[in-house]
N, C-alpha and C positions, 0 to 999 in steps of 0.2 A: 100435633094433629096426626092421626094415623089413618091410613086407608089401604085397602087391598089393591094389588096391581093386576091388571089384565095382561097376561104375558103373550107375546108373539112366539113364533117358532124360530129358534136360533140354534143352528148346529155349529159347534165350536170345537176345534181340535184342542185337546187339553195338554199338549206338550209344552214344557216350559224350558227356557234357556237358563243355563247357569251363568250368573252375573256376579261381578265383583262388588264388594260392599261399599256403601256410602257414596252417593252422588255419582255413581258410575252406572250406565245402563245401555241398553240397546234400543234402537229405534225400529218400530214396526209401522205398518201402514203403507200407503201408496202415493200420497200426494202432499207435497209441501204447502200447497195452497189450501188444504183442508184443515179441519180442526186438529189441535195438538193436545195431547194428554200426558201427564206424568203420574205414574203409579208409584206409591211410596209404601214400603213395608216397615213394620216395627223391628223385624229381625231379618237375618239372611234367609233367602229362600230355602237353601239347604235341603232338608228332608221334609219340610213342612208343606204338605200337599195343599192345604188351604191357601197359603200365600201364593203358591204356584198357580192355583186356579185364578186368583185375582190378576196375576201377571198375564196369564194366557188370555183371560177375558178382556183385559184392557187393550191388549194388542189386537185381538179379534175385533173389538168394537171399533178401534181406530181404522182397521182395514174396511169394515162394513160402512163406516161413515166417510171414507175417503181421506183419512188424515194420518197422523203419525202418533207414536207412543214411545215413551221412555220409562224405564224402571230404575228407581233409586232405592237400594237396599240399606237399611239401618242395621246396627249390630246389637240391638236390644237396650242401648243406653239412651237416655233422654237427649244427650248432646248430639248424637248422630241423627236422631229423629228430627230435632229442631234444625239441624244443619241441612238435612235433606229437604225439609219443607221450605226453608228460606232460599235454598238453591233453586227449587221449583218456582217459587215466587218470582225470582229474578228472571226466569224464562217467560213468565206471564203466559202460561198455556191456557187453552180454552177450559180446562178442568184439571184439578189436582185430585187424584183418587187415593184415598187412605183406606186401610183395611184393619179391622179388629178393634176391640175395646181398648187395646194399648195406646191407640192414637186418638181416642175420643176427646180427651181434654184439649189436645192440640187442634183437633178439628174445630171445636168451638172457639178457642182462643184466636186462631189465625183467620177463621172465617169472619169473626167479629171485627178484627183489626184490619181486614182487607176486603171490604164489602164489594169491591168490583171483581174479585177473583172467585169463580165458582169452585166449590169443594164437594167431593162425593165421599161419604163415609159408608163403608160396607161392613155389616155385621153388628152395628151398634148405633146409638144416637144419643147425644147429650140430653140429660134431663135438666130443663131450665124452667124458671118461672116466666110465664109469658110466652112470647113467640121465639122460635129459632131464627137465626139469621136467614134472610131470604136467599142468600148465596150458598146455603148448605143443603145438600140433598142426601138424605139417609136412606139406606136400604137394609132392612133387618129381616131376620128369618124367625119363624115359629118353630125353633129347634125342638121344643118340648113335644110338639105333635108328632114329629118323625121319630123321636126317641121313644115315645109311648108305643108307637106301632112296632118298633123293633122289640120292645119289652113284651108285647103281645106274642110275637113269634117265639121269644125265649120261654114265655109261660107255657106255650104249647109243646115246646121241644125238650124242656128240662126233664131229666130222669131222676135227679136228686132232690127236686123241690127247692133249689137254692140258686139264685142268680147273683151277679156281682157287677160292679162298674169300677173302672179305674179312670179317674179324671186328672187333669193337669193341676188344677187348683180347687180348693173348696170355696167356691164363690157362687152367688146366685146364678151367674151366667152359665157356669159349668154344671150347676145343679139342674139346669134346664135339660141336660142330658141324663145325668145320673138319677135324680129323683123321678123323672118321667119314665125312664126305662123300668124302674122298680114298679111304678104304678101300673104300667102296661102289663107286666108279668103278673102282678097280683090281681089284675082284672080278670085273668083267666082262672086263677086259683088264689084266694085270699090267704091260703096257708103258706104260699111261697115266701121264703126268707130272702133278705137282701143284704148285701155287703158292699159298702162304698168305701173306697180309699183314694188318696190323692198323692200325686208325685211331689209337688212343692219344690223347694230348692231354688237355685239360681236360674235354672233353665227348664222349667216344668213342661214346656211345649216341644222340647227336643231332647228328651232323656229316655231312650228305649230301655236302658239298663234299669233305671228306677221304676219305669212302668212295668217291666217284666217282674221285678221283685214284688211289687204290689199285687200283680195278677197271680203270681205263684202262691202268695199267702192266702188270697181269696179262694183259689182253687183247692188248696190244701185244707181249707176250712169247710169244703163240701160243695161249693158252687160248681156247676158244670156248663154255665153260660156266662160269658163275661163281655161287658161292653167297654170298648176302648174310646175314650174321649181325651186323648193326650196329644193330638196332632202328630208331630214328628216322632212321638214315642209309641205310636200304635203298634209298630212292628214288634216291640218287646212284648206287648200283650199277646199278640198272635203267636209268638214263639213259646210263651208260657202255656197257652192253650194247646198247642201242638204237642208239647212235651208231656202234658198231663192228660191227653186224649179228650180234651174238652172243646168247646166251641166259642167263637168270638164274633163280635159285631164291630164294623168300622164306621167311619164318618167321612163326609165331604165328597169323596169319589168312590168308585167301585174298588175296594181294596181286597176283594176276594182272591185275586191273582197273586197276592203276596203270600198267601198260605191256603192253597186250594184244599178243600176237604175240611178246613178249620173255620174259615170266615163264613158265617151264615148269611149275612146281609149287611147293608150300609145305609145310613141316613144321608141322603144326597142333598146338598145345597147347590142349586143351579146358579152359581155365582156369575158365570158367563152371561146368562140372560139378564141378571140384575144389573150388571155393569153396563151392558148395551142399553137397557131400558132407561137408566138414569142419565147416561151420556147423551142419549137421543133427546131427552127432555131439555138438556142444557143447550144442545146445538139447535133445537127448535125454539129456543127462547122462552120455555116454560119456567115459571118461578119455582124456587125451592122453598125452604122453610118448613118442611114436613118430613115425616118418615113414611116410606112405603113398606108395608109388611108383606113378605112373600111366605105363604103358608101352603098347606095341603090344597086348599080351595083354589088358590091362584095357579098352582102347578109349579111354584118356585121351590118346592120342597117335596121329597118323595123318598121311597126306598128303591134300591136296585131291583128288589123282587117284585115291585109293582110296575116296573117299566118294561117296555118292549125289549125283547132280546134276553130276557132272564135265563132262557135255556142255555144260552152260550156265555153266560156271565161268569162262570166258574164258581158261583155262590152255592153253598149248601142248600139254601132255601129252594132252589130249583128242583130238588129231589122230594120236596114236600108240597105238591100242588094243593093239598087240602088246607095247609096252613096259609098259603098265599090267598086262597079263597076266603078264609076266615078273616085275615088281616085286611083284605080288600073291603070286606063288609064293615069292619071297624073304621077304616078310612072314610068310607061313604057316610057313616054315622057322624063322624067328626065334621066333615064338610057340611053336612045337613044341619049341624047344630044340636043333634040328639045326644052326642057325647061332648062334654066340655073338658078339655085337658087343662088343669091349672098351670099358670106360668109362675115358676119359682121366683122370678125377678119381682113380680107384683106381690107375691106372698111374702117376700123378704123385705 
């Protein structure tokens, strides 16, 4: 069961602490009598801004709710993911927060086997026949809507008539970014060509060298706008764009400061708001067993260029108010249902 969420206003500082891997964490929050949360990552926080957002969001939610939070970092292996979940179960917190599709199968398995323990899964939800476990609370994003808007920007700004995307993996989930970026650009001009490439390998979400190589190949092929959907590898895409006098697009947070004059805009996921929303449901005793979708209409997804403060964002899009106006109009059409962006996961 899916439903749109009505979001409240939540201001969260997005700084994250460097933590040691596997069952070691720091505690946030203010009261030992309040709710306790454990946040578990599939990989080390490292340079992965998305995982850092989940860490910061869980700690901020704990503070908001008068409780405490710990972070357990895994190292990308199934063994450490399982070890960290089992260590969290031993602590019996009010909620165990998991993030990304890498932990989806574990969310379903452990929620099913431990019906009294609430679990939150951010950025994905298991596909099951029948009902989800009532102790599992999923928060997903309509990434394809945001990527489509970034593509519209690229369609307006390209001088070569060619755009590109570099994704971590060639999967339906990552295609929510790459396919949708291309569709957005081609909605401006159907003649715009698209090049998609994928990092792959053992560490696709933290490989700036591989991401840069892919971006350079696309830019040498004629693209002048490149979308980075490689998490910790995005810096490599930005470097490639900078070296070739091209432009890039980031994800998750405002990445414009990493390469000012190069990064046009970012597809923003408001993970802090999602975590607080779902943990509040748990502490209020609301049942789970469904996925809450955070999209453009709910305000859980946006572009830096459509948010307040864009003039001071360091993003190239701030220099193009006419493009912001055009993209804002497309955003409104999507929210109204006049434009329907296809979801590559459903298409696949």
